[in-house]
Structures are given as structure tokens and as C-alpha cells.
C-alpha positions as CSV (number, residue, x, y, z in Angstrom):
1,X,109.3,-68.2,125.4
2,X,109.8,-69.5,128.9
3,X,113.5,-69.3,129.8
4,X,113.6,-70.2,133.5
5,X,111.2,-71.6,136.0
6,X,111.8,-71.4,139.8
7,X,109.5,-73.2,142.3
8,X,110.0,-73.1,146.0
9,X,107.9,-74.9,148.7
10,X,105.1,-76.1,146.4
11,X,103.7,-79.6,147.2
12,X,106.6,-82.1,147.0
13,X,108.9,-79.5,145.5
14,X,111.3,-77.9,148.0
15,X,113.3,-75.9,145.5
16,X,113.4,-76.3,141.7
17,X,115.3,-74.0,139.3
18,X,115.3,-75.1,135.6
19,X,116.2,-73.5,132.3
20,X,114.3,-74.2,129.1
21,X,115.6,-74.1,125.6
22,X,113.9,-73.1,122.3
23,X,112.5,-75.8,120.0
24,X,111.0,-79.2,121.0
25,X,111.7,-80.4,124.5
26,X,110.4,-83.4,126.4
27,X,109.8,-84.2,130.0
28,X,109.6,-87.8,131.3
29,X,109.4,-89.5,134.6
30,X,107.5,-92.1,136.5
31,X,103.9,-91.7,137.4
32,X,103.7,-89.6,140.6
33,X,107.2,-88.3,140.3
34,X,105.9,-84.7,140.2
35,X,105.3,-83.8,136.5
36,X,101.7,-82.8,137.3
37,X,102.9,-80.9,140.3
38,X,105.2,-78.8,138.2
39,X,102.4,-78.1,135.8
40,X,100.1,-77.2,138.7
41,X,102.7,-74.6,139.9
42,X,103.0,-73.2,136.4
43,X,99.2,-72.9,136.2
44,X,99.2,-70.9,139.4
45,X,101.8,-68.6,137.8
46,X,99.4,-68.1,134.9
47,X,96.5,-67.0,137.1
48,X,94.8,-70.1,138.5
49,X,93.2,-69.7,141.9
50,X,95.5,-70.5,144.8
51,X,95.0,-73.0,147.5
52,X,97.1,-72.7,150.7
53,X,97.0,-76.5,151.0
54,X,99.4,-76.7,148.1
55,X,102.2,-75.1,150.1
56,X,104.8,-77.6,151.1
57,X,104.2,-78.9,154.6
58,X,106.1,-76.9,157.2
59,X,106.6,-73.9,154.9
60,X,105.0,-70.5,155.5
61,X,105.4,-69.2,151.9
62,X,105.5,-70.6,148.4
63,X,107.1,-68.8,145.5
64,X,106.8,-69.5,141.8
65,X,108.6,-67.4,139.3
66,X,109.3,-67.6,135.6
67,X,111.2,-65.5,133.1
68,X,109.9,-65.2,129.5
69,X,111.6,-63.8,126.4
70,X,109.0,-61.7,124.7
71,X,111.1,-59.4,122.5
72,X,109.6,-60.7,119.3
73,X,105.9,-60.6,120.3
74,X,105.1,-56.8,120.3
75,X,103.6,-56.7,123.8
76,X,104.6,-53.1,124.5
77,X,101.1,-51.6,124.0
78,X,99.5,-54.5,126.0
79,X,101.7,-53.8,129.0
80,X,100.7,-50.1,128.7
81,X,97.1,-51.1,129.1
82,X,97.8,-52.9,132.3
83,X,100.1,-50.1,133.6
84,X,103.2,-52.3,133.9
85,X,106.7,-51.4,132.7
86,X,107.7,-53.4,129.6
87,X,110.9,-55.4,129.4
88,X,112.0,-58.0,126.8
89,X,112.6,-60.3,129.8
90,X,109.1,-60.6,131.3
91,X,109.1,-61.9,134.9
92,X,105.9,-63.4,136.3
93,X,105.9,-64.2,140.0
94,X,103.3,-65.7,142.4
95,X,103.6,-65.8,146.1
96,X,101.2,-67.8,148.3
97,X,101.1,-67.8,152.1
98,X,100.0,-70.4,154.6
99,X,97.5,-67.7,155.9
100,X,95.7,-68.0,152.6
101,X,96.9,-64.7,151.1
102,X,98.3,-64.6,147.6
103,X,100.2,-62.0,145.7
104,X,101.0,-61.6,142.0
105,X,103.7,-59.6,140.2
106,X,104.7,-58.8,136.6
107,X,108.1,-57.4,136.3
108,X,108.2,-56.8,140.1
109,X,105.0,-54.7,139.9
110,X,102.1,-55.9,142.0
111,X,99.1,-56.8,139.8
112,X,95.7,-58.3,140.1
113,X,95.2,-62.0,139.4
114,X,93.2,-61.2,136.3
115,X,96.1,-59.2,134.8
116,X,98.5,-62.0,135.5
117,X,96.1,-64.4,133.7
118,X,95.8,-62.0,130.8
119,X,99.6,-61.9,130.3
120,X,99.9,-65.7,130.9
121,X,97.2,-66.4,128.2
122,X,99.4,-64.6,125.7
123,X,102.6,-66.6,126.7
124,X,101.7,-70.2,127.2
125,X,99.1,-72.8,126.2
126,X,99.1,-75.8,128.5
127,X,97.2,-78.7,126.9
128,X,96.4,-81.3,129.5
129,X,94.6,-84.6,129.0
130,X,91.2,-83.3,130.3
131,X,91.3,-80.6,127.6
132,X,90.6,-83.3,125.0
133,X,87.1,-83.1,126.4
134,X,87.0,-79.6,124.9
135,X,86.4,-81.3,121.5
136,X,82.8,-81.8,122.8
137,X,82.4,-78.2,123.5
138,X,80.7,-76.1,120.8
139,X,82.4,-73.0,122.1
140,X,85.8,-74.5,121.6
141,X,84.9,-75.7,118.1
142,X,83.6,-72.2,117.2
143,X,86.8,-70.6,118.6
144,X,88.9,-72.9,116.3
145,X,86.9,-71.9,113.3
146,X,87.1,-68.2,114.2
147,X,90.9,-68.2,114.6
148,X,91.2,-69.8,111.2
149,X,88.7,-67.4,109.7
150,X,91.0,-64.4,110.4
151,X,88.0,-62.1,111.2
152,X,88.9,-60.9,114.6
153,X,87.9,-57.3,113.8
154,X,84.6,-58.3,112.2
155,X,83.8,-60.4,115.2
156,X,84.6,-57.5,117.5
157,X,82.3,-55.2,115.5
158,X,79.6,-57.8,115.5
159,X,79.8,-58.2,119.3
160,X,79.7,-54.4,119.8
161,X,76.4,-54.3,117.8
162,X,75.1,-57.4,119.6
163,X,75.7,-55.7,123.0
164,X,73.9,-52.6,121.9
165,X,71.0,-54.6,120.5
166,X,70.7,-56.6,123.7
167,X,70.9,-53.4,125.8
168,X,68.1,-51.9,123.6
169,X,66.0,-55.0,124.0
170,X,66.4,-55.0,127.8
171,X,65.6,-51.3,127.9
172,X,62.5,-51.8,125.8
173,X,61.3,-54.9,127.8
174,X,61.9,-53.0,131.0
175,X,59.9,-50.0,129.7
176,X,57.1,-52.3,128.6
177,X,56.9,-53.9,132.0
178,X,56.9,-50.5,133.7
179,X,54.3,-49.3,131.3
180,X,52.1,-52.3,132.1
181,X,52.5,-51.7,135.8
182,X,51.7,-48.0,135.4
183,X,48.9,-48.6,133.1
184,X,47.2,-50.6,135.8
185,X,47.7,-47.5,138.1
186,X,46.5,-45.0,135.5
187,X,42.9,-44.8,136.7
188,X,44.0,-44.4,140.3
189,X,46.6,-41.7,139.4
190,X,44.1,-39.9,137.2
191,X,41.4,-39.9,139.9
192,X,43.8,-38.6,142.6
193,X,45.1,-35.9,140.2
194,X,41.6,-34.9,139.2
195,X,40.5,-34.5,142.8
196,X,43.4,-32.3,143.6
197,X,43.0,-30.3,140.4
198,X,39.3,-29.7,141.0
199,X,40.2,-28.3,144.4
200,X,42.1,-25.5,142.6
201,X,44.5,-25.1,145.5
202,X,46.3,-21.8,146.1
203,X,49.5,-21.5,148.1
204,X,48.4,-19.1,151.0
205,X,44.6,-19.6,150.9
206,X,44.4,-21.9,154.0
207,X,45.8,-19.2,156.4
208,X,43.5,-16.5,154.8
209,X,40.4,-18.7,155.0
210,X,41.1,-19.7,158.6
211,X,41.3,-16.0,159.5
212,X,38.2,-15.2,157.6
213,X,36.4,-18.1,159.3
214,X,37.3,-16.8,162.7
215,X,35.9,-13.3,161.9
216,X,32.7,-14.6,160.4
217,X,32.2,-17.0,163.3
218,X,32.5,-14.2,165.8
219,X,31.0,-11.3,163.7
220,X,28.3,-10.3,166.3
221,X,30.8,-10.2,169.2
222,X,33.3,-8.2,167.1
223,X,30.7,-5.7,166.0
224,X,29.4,-5.3,169.6
225,X,32.9,-4.7,171.0
226,X,33.8,-2.3,168.2
227,X,30.5,-0.4,168.6
228,X,30.9,-0.2,172.4
229,X,34.5,0.9,172.2
230,X,33.5,3.7,169.8
231,X,30.7,5.0,172.1
232,X,33.1,5.0,175.0
233,X,35.3,7.3,172.9
234,X,32.7,9.4,171.2
235,X,29.2,8.6,172.4
236,X,26.2,10.8,172.4
237,X,26.5,11.3,176.1
238,X,29.7,12.5,177.8
239,X,32.3,10.4,175.8
240,X,36.0,10.4,176.3
241,X,36.6,12.7,173.3
242,X,34.2,15.3,174.6
243,X,35.9,15.2,178.0
244,X,39.3,15.7,176.4
245,X,37.9,18.5,174.4
246,X,36.5,20.2,177.5
247,X,39.7,19.7,179.4
248,X,41.7,21.3,176.6
249,X,39.4,24.3,176.6
250,X,39.8,24.7,180.4
251,X,43.6,24.6,180.2
252,X,43.6,27.0,177.3
253,X,41.6,29.5,179.4
254,X,44.4,29.8,182.1
255,X,47.4,29.7,179.8
256,X,47.8,33.5,179.8
257,X,48.6,33.6,183.5
258,X,49.8,30.0,183.9
259,X,52.2,29.2,181.0
260,X,52.5,25.5,181.9
261,X,48.9,25.0,181.1
262,X,49.6,25.7,177.4
263,X,52.0,22.7,177.1
264,X,49.5,20.5,178.8
265,X,46.8,21.7,176.5
266,X,48.9,20.8,173.5
267,X,49.6,17.3,174.8
268,X,45.9,16.8,175.4
269,X,45.2,18.0,171.9
270,X,47.6,15.4,170.4
271,X,45.9,12.7,172.4
272,X,42.5,13.9,171.3
273,X,43.6,13.8,167.6
274,X,44.9,10.2,168.0
275,X,41.8,9.0,169.8
276,X,39.6,10.7,167.3
277,X,41.3,8.7,164.6
278,X,40.9,5.5,166.5
279,X,37.2,6.2,167.0
280,X,36.8,6.7,163.2
281,X,38.7,3.4,162.6
282,X,36.4,1.6,165.1
283,X,33.4,2.9,163.2
284,X,34.9,1.8,159.8
285,X,35.9,-1.6,161.2
286,X,32.5,-2.1,162.8
287,X,30.8,-1.3,159.5
288,X,33.1,-3.7,157.6
289,X,32.3,-6.7,159.8
290,X,29.3,-8.4,158.5
291,X,27.4,-11.4,159.9
292,X,27.1,-13.5,156.7
293,X,26.1,-17.1,157.3
294,X,26.3,-17.9,153.5
295,X,29.9,-16.8,153.3
296,X,30.7,-18.6,156.5
297,X,29.3,-21.8,155.0
298,X,31.4,-21.2,151.9
299,X,34.6,-20.7,153.9
300,X,33.9,-23.7,156.1
301,X,33.2,-25.9,153.2
302,X,36.4,-24.8,151.5
303,X,38.5,-25.5,154.6
304,X,36.8,-28.8,155.0
305,X,37.9,-29.7,151.5
306,X,41.4,-28.7,152.2
307,X,41.5,-30.6,155.6
308,X,40.1,-33.7,154.0
309,X,42.8,-33.7,151.3
310,X,45.5,-33.1,153.9
311,X,44.3,-36.0,156.0
312,X,44.0,-38.2,153.0
313,X,47.5,-37.5,151.8
314,X,49.0,-37.3,155.3
315,X,50.3,-33.7,155.0
316,X,49.7,-30.5,156.9
317,X,49.9,-27.7,154.3
318,X,48.4,-26.7,151.0
319,X,52.0,-26.4,149.6
320,X,52.5,-30.1,150.3
321,X,49.2,-30.9,148.6
322,X,50.3,-28.9,145.6
323,X,53.6,-30.9,145.5
324,X,51.7,-34.1,145.5
325,X,49.5,-32.8,142.7
326,X,52.5,-32.0,140.6
327,X,53.9,-35.5,141.3
328,X,50.6,-37.1,140.0
329,X,50.7,-34.9,137.0
330,X,54.3,-36.0,136.2
331,X,53.4,-39.7,136.7
332,X,50.4,-39.4,134.4
333,X,52.5,-37.6,131.8
334,X,55.0,-40.4,132.0
335,X,52.2,-43.0,131.6
336,X,50.9,-41.2,128.5
337,X,54.4,-41.0,127.0
338,X,55.3,-44.8,127.4
339,X,53.8,-45.6,124.0
340,X,56.0,-43.1,122.2
341,X,59.1,-44.3,124.1
342,X,58.4,-47.9,123.5
343,X,57.8,-47.3,119.8
344,X,61.1,-45.4,119.5
345,X,63.0,-48.3,121.2
346,X,61.2,-50.9,119.1
347,X,62.3,-49.1,116.0
348,X,65.8,-48.8,117.2
349,X,65.8,-52.5,118.1
350,X,64.7,-53.5,114.7
351,X,67.3,-51.3,113.0
352,X,70.1,-52.8,115.2
353,X,68.8,-56.3,114.6
354,X,69.0,-55.8,110.8
355,X,72.5,-54.5,111.2
356,X,73.3,-57.5,113.4
357,X,72.0,-60.0,110.9
358,X,74.0,-58.3,108.2
359,X,77.2,-58.5,110.2
360,X,76.4,-62.1,111.2
361,X,76.1,-63.0,107.6
362,X,79.7,-61.8,107.0
363,X,80.9,-64.0,109.9
364,X,78.9,-67.0,108.5
365,X,80.5,-66.7,105.0
366,X,84.0,-66.4,106.6
367,X,83.4,-69.5,108.7
368,X,82.0,-71.6,105.9
369,X,85.1,-70.7,103.8
370,X,87.4,-71.5,106.8
371,X,85.5,-74.8,107.4
372,X,86.5,-76.1,104.0
373,X,90.1,-75.2,104.6
374,X,90.0,-76.8,108.1
375,X,88.6,-80.0,106.6
376,X,91.3,-80.2,104.0
377,X,94.1,-79.5,106.4
378,X,92.8,-81.9,109.0
379,X,92.4,-84.6,106.4
380,X,96.1,-84.2,105.5
381,X,97.3,-84.1,109.1
382,X,95.2,-87.1,110.3
383,X,96.5,-89.1,107.3
384,X,100.1,-88.2,108.4
385,X,99.2,-89.5,111.9
386,X,98.2,-93.0,110.6
387,X,94.5,-92.3,109.8
388,X,94.4,-92.2,106.0
389,X,90.7,-93.1,105.9
390,X,89.6,-90.6,108.5
391,X,87.1,-88.0,107.4
392,X,86.8,-84.7,109.3
393,X,84.0,-82.3,108.6
394,X,83.0,-78.9,110.1
395,X,79.3,-78.4,110.0
396,X,78.1,-74.8,110.1
397,X,74.3,-74.5,110.7
398,X,72.2,-71.4,111.3
399,X,71.0,-70.7,114.8
400,X,67.4,-69.6,115.5
401,X,68.5,-66.5,117.4
402,X,71.8,-64.5,117.3
403,X,74.1,-64.8,120.3
404,X,77.4,-63.1,121.2
405,X,79.2,-65.1,118.5
406,X,76.8,-64.7,115.6
407,X,74.1,-66.9,114.2
408,X,76.1,-70.0,113.6
409,X,76.1,-73.4,115.3
410,X,79.4,-75.3,114.7
411,X,79.9,-79.0,115.1
412,X,82.9,-81.2,114.4
413,X,81.9,-84.5,112.7
414,X,84.3,-87.4,112.4
415,X,84.7,-90.8,111.0
416,X,87.8,-92.9,111.4
417,X,87.0,-95.6,108.8
418,X,86.5,-95.8,105.1
419,X,82.9,-95.3,104.0
420,X,81.8,-94.7,107.6
421,X,79.0,-92.4,108.7
422,X,80.1,-89.0,110.0
423,X,78.9,-88.4,113.5
424,X,79.6,-86.0,116.4
425,X,83.3,-86.4,117.2
426,X,82.7,-86.9,120.9
427,X,80.5,-90.0,120.3
428,X,82.6,-91.9,117.8
429,X,86.3,-91.1,118.4
430,X,88.5,-93.3,120.7
431,X,91.0,-91.9,123.1
432,X,93.9,-92.3,120.7
433,X,91.9,-90.8,117.8
434,X,90.8,-87.8,119.9
435,X,94.5,-87.3,120.9
436,X,95.5,-87.2,117.2
437,X,92.6,-84.9,116.3
438,X,93.5,-82.6,119.1
439,X,97.2,-82.5,118.2
440,X,96.3,-81.8,114.6
441,X,94.0,-78.9,115.7
442,X,96.6,-77.5,118.0
443,X,99.3,-77.7,115.3
444,X,97.0,-75.9,112.9
445,X,96.1,-73.2,115.4
446,X,99.7,-72.8,116.4
447,X,100.4,-71.5,112.8
448,X,97.7,-68.8,113.3
449,X,98.5,-67.5,116.8
450,X,101.4,-65.8,118.4
451,X,101.7,-68.1,121.4
452,X,105.4,-68.6,122.1
453,X,105.1,-71.7,124.2
454,X,102.9,-74.8,124.0
455,X,103.0,-77.5,126.6
456,X,101.4,-80.9,125.9
457,X,100.7,-83.0,128.9
458,X,100.5,-86.6,127.7
459,X,98.6,-85.7,124.5
460,X,99.9,-89.1,123.3
461,X,97.4,-91.0,125.4
462,X,96.0,-94.0,123.5
463,X,98.7,-94.2,120.9
464,X,102.1,-96.0,120.5
465,X,104.7,-97.1,118.1
466,X,104.9,-95.5,114.7
467,X,101.9,-93.2,115.4
468,X,103.6,-91.8,118.5
469,X,106.7,-91.1,116.4
470,X,104.6,-89.2,113.8
471,X,102.9,-87.2,116.6
472,X,106.4,-86.3,117.8
473,X,107.3,-85.2,114.2
474,X,104.3,-83.0,114.2
475,X,105.3,-81.4,117.5
476,X,108.8,-80.9,116.1
477,X,107.4,-79.2,113.1
478,X,105.4,-76.9,115.4
479,X,108.6,-76.1,117.3
480,X,110.8,-75.5,114.3
481,X,108.3,-73.8,112.1
482,X,108.7,-76.4,109.3
483,X,105.0,-76.9,108.5
484,X,103.6,-75.3,105.4
485,X,100.8,-73.9,107.6
486,X,103.2,-71.9,109.7
487,X,103.0,-68.1,109.2
488,X,105.9,-67.3,111.6
489,X,109.1,-68.6,113.0
490,X,109.2,-71.7,115.3
491,X,108.2,-71.7,118.9
492,X,108.9,-73.5,122.1
493,X,107.0,-76.9,122.4
494,X,107.3,-79.0,125.5
495,X,105.8,-82.5,125.7
496,X,105.3,-84.4,128.9
497,X,105.2,-88.0,127.8
498,X,105.5,-91.7,128.7
499,X,106.3,-92.8,125.2
500,X,109.9,-93.4,124.2
501,X,109.2,-92.6,120.5
502,X,108.2,-89.1,121.5
503,X,110.9,-88.7,124.2
504,X,113.6,-89.5,121.6
505,X,112.5,-86.7,119.3
506,X,113.1,-83.9,121.8
507,X,116.1,-81.7,121.2
508,X,116.3,-81.3,125.0
509,X,115.2,-84.0,127.5
510,X,114.3,-83.3,131.2
511,X,113.5,-86.0,133.8
512,X,111.3,-85.5,136.8
513,X,112.0,-87.8,139.7
514,X,111.4,-88.2,143.5
515,X,114.0,-88.6,146.1
516,X,113.6,-89.4,149.8
517,X,115.5,-87.6,152.5
518,X,115.4,-88.2,156.3
519,X,112.1,-86.4,156.7
520,X,110.2,-86.4,153.4
521,X,109.9,-87.2,149.7
522,X,111.0,-84.3,147.4
523,X,110.4,-83.9,143.7
524,X,113.3,-82.8,141.4
525,X,113.9,-82.2,137.7
526,X,117.1,-82.2,135.8
527,X,118.3,-82.0,132.2
528,X,119.7,-85.3,130.9
529,X,122.9,-85.8,129.2
530,X,123.1,-87.9,126.0
531,X,124.1,-91.0,128.0
532,X,121.4,-90.4,130.6
533,X,118.8,-90.1,127.7
534,X,119.9,-93.4,126.4
535,X,119.3,-95.0,129.7
536,X,116.0,-93.2,130.4
537,X,114.6,-94.2,127.0
538,X,115.8,-97.7,127.4
539,X,114.0,-97.9,130.7
540,X,110.8,-96.6,129.1
541,X,111.2,-99.4,126.5
542,X,112.0,-102.3,128.8
543,X,111.2,-101.3,132.4
544,X,113.6,-101.2,135.3
545,X,115.8,-104.1,134.1
546,X,117.9,-102.7,131.4
547,X,118.9,-105.0,128.6
548,X,121.5,-104.5,125.9
549,X,118.7,-104.8,123.4
550,X,116.8,-101.9,125.1
551,X,119.9,-99.8,125.1
552,X,120.5,-100.4,121.4
553,X,116.8,-99.6,120.6
554,X,117.1,-96.4,122.6
555,X,120.2,-95.5,120.5
556,X,118.3,-96.2,117.3
557,X,115.4,-94.0,118.4
558,X,117.9,-91.2,119.3
559,X,119.8,-91.8,116.1
560,X,123.2,-92.0,117.8
């Protein structure tokens, strides 16, 4: 429950510090006095987006802070999930700067705005006039039914299956699209792969073929040079080897009387042996080189094939061509496997859909049972609010396709008069009727949720007199936990109202008012004493001119 609210430099509020009590409280004040401003500040504290224009003129910073008593609401585990220290006195604070920056805090720990909103959603429900339009929203109607169906876990399980099913469908559709695109490319891929495969490429063959081509292209020149070189070394006439041999013999003949000749002879012999080996190699090489036009054509054609493929695929090596070939093979394998992958996903999708429909059926049964209970409870509540002939029906129809919430379409039907035709509530209910329907729903939901504080902003629009008094009684019951539908102790209910019948039922009464100083108009709020309440309600009954009759009527309403 909200215990204190502090607002500084927000709109017309210079500084406001107010303490709230348990039970049913009311806030009154003239139109434009600042009630909506206070609610706007509270909405910012609960995570609404900030606007620096809301900062009071001349101020550089706006601060909104509230203390909440949460000791009975078991929020410890929730605070662990958002990594914030828990305390029974929960402090929410919002700071806005004229520069446009904004900061949020929970128990003095900086948090993201989404975290502030998550905590705020568990603490306060602010019902403003425009929220009556939510009655037109199927999502709101379905939420009401789900809360009263008590199937939070089943709904969570269903949504988990639904997300898996939609993910599987997306994956299957994506694969089908990819398969269609790749199928269109299959002939191209297969042609490119076949061309590369038929080439039977080998990693090092290009260098070997280019070398062989050089030899075959110059075979005659190579043979001629090798043959000439051999004859220079060991020709029929006086070749180099014969000259070395003769020189060796000459030196050997004088070695007996000229010892140095022996060493020179040995060196010549070593040269002779090496050159003899070279001559034999020249002969062997010359014989191995063959002028073969047929083989040259084969090598040239093979290289032309390689060069053509390299040019086509914009690469320079056979290794790169082989990499491209492997890529085409992988792509073709993928194309050929699409059918199997799609079939597997389609089967999985069908299985998940069957499970989804089964879980959706559980939700539907729960909702239909809850719908009967809602109808009965709403009938009773509306009768208590002066609509004994009103008929409220919850229509649960099947959807064509499942969505995140199941396979149900929910519609609230309403008729205010006896023997009238049930129609969509948004098209037949008046402002006062919608206010009573909305209050009845809120009261019913309050008994099912753990919200500690509910604020009604002029929910009494369109009603007056005895009906307003009955609406106040209902809000009192919500605050005190007196309703038979309540499953927990009372809560804090705050009503912002223009009706004296409602204002008189509050256990605590606050007044919002404006006051001018030398420079500006400033909004204030204060808790009224008993005498001040009499005067305030008397003014609400008769206007600015107080009459004794109005004062007496106020005392009657206040039961004093």
C-alpha cells in the first residue's frame, strides 16, 4: 500500500508531501486544481515515459518519490529477479531533468524504466476515465476472464507451446522459400559442378603440365644442345674427356722425378670422373627428350581447360577451382536435402499444433466455466448499483486460428433494460452504465488479484444520487474486504470524485486546491478535518454559497 507521496517541481506542484491511510480514501477539488497533475506524477513514478516539459517552470530537476508497505505481498523473489535489495518499505523514485534525462530508482538502486514499471504494476492500479474505453477492447475482456479462470499456469504452458509452434512454422516457411530459390538454381549449380568434376582437377597438375609443355615445345632445341654438349665432352674427335685423359697420362709420366705432378694428375682424374658422369647424363637426358606433337597437343588442351575454368571463375590456381567445386557440391547436397528437412519440420509442426489445440481446449473449458460465474456475479453487482434489469453476458466463441491467448474470441454483451436485446457493450451502454459496469468488474478482479492499491479517477462519471452512494459502498467493500468475493484482506482504495455522496463515504478525505503567490499558481493537497469535510461536501452540494441546509445535508451524508 502507498504510504507517502512526495512531489517536487512537477507542473503546478512546487512541493507536495502527503501521507495515505489504509481503507477507502477520497480526493476532491475543483476542476483544474491539480488532481490530474498528481495522478500524472504518480504515473511517471510507475514507469510512464517522461517529458521534460512537465518540469515546473524555472526548475532544473523534478523529483517524485513514494513509499509502499509491501510486507504482506511476498515480493522477495520478484526483487531477486530484478537484482534489487528487498525491504518491507519499498521506495520508488523518479528524477527528471530539464536537459531531458531521466533516472529511476527502487530502494535507492538505479534501475531501468521497465523494471520500475514491473514493480509499479504489482503495487497500484490507476483507473482513469479513458480506461472505460477498455471495455471495447477484446484483449481487456479476455484478460478479465483469464484472471477469473485461475489458469495462469495453463496459460503460460499454452503460450510456451504456441511460441515453439510459431517458431517451427517460421523455420519451415523460411526453408520452403530457400528451397524454392535454390531449386531454381539447381540446374545452374549442377551444370557448374559437372563441368568442374569432368575436369578431374588435381592439386599440383598445373605446374607439372606447364613444365612439360615447355619441354615438349622446345624438344628439338633441347636435344640439339644436349647432343652438342655431349660431343664437346666426349666426341669422336678430340673431345674434352680425351684431352683430360691425355693430360693425366703426361703428368703421370713425370711424377717419379717431379712429385708435384702426381697431385695435379689426381686432381685431373677427379675432374675427368665428374665430367665423364656429366657426359653420360647428357646422353641419357638427350635420349629422354622426345619430340611428341600428340602429347604436346594433349598437354596444351589440358592447360587450356584449366585456364578456361580459372578465367570463368575468376581465380588463378587449381586449388581455388577445387574449393569452388566443393562449394557447388555442398550447395547441391543442401538442395537435395531440403525435402527431408521440410518434411521433418512439417511433421514437428503438426505435432505441436495438435498439442496446442489440446491445451487451447483446456483454456476454453476454463473460460466458459468462468464466463458463467462472471455473468452471475456481474448480475448481482449491477443490481446493487441500481440496474436490476441489466443483463450481462460473456460470449466465448472459437477463433479460426490459434493466437498467443488460445483459440477463443471473447465479447462482453450487455442490455440495461428488461427484455432488451443483448449487444456489444460498447455500442449500447451509456456513460453512467459503463462506469457501473467497469466498477463492478474492477471490484470483482480486486478479489482475485494481489494489488494493494487501487485509484479510481472519476469512475463515477454519469451517475449521481443514490447510485453514486452505492458505488461508494462498493469501493468501501473493496477497501475493507467485506465482499463475499474477496479472497484476502482489504486493500487501499482511493477515489478522486466530484460527487458528495462518494466523498462522504471515505474514511479519509483529501482536498486538492490551487493557491496564487506573487509569481505563480501552485497546487496543494491537504487532509481535511471533520469540520473541513462538512464544509467541502456542503460546497459540493450547493456551490460556493454555503447554506445551512447544505451544511445539514453534508452532516447527514457524513453521518455526524
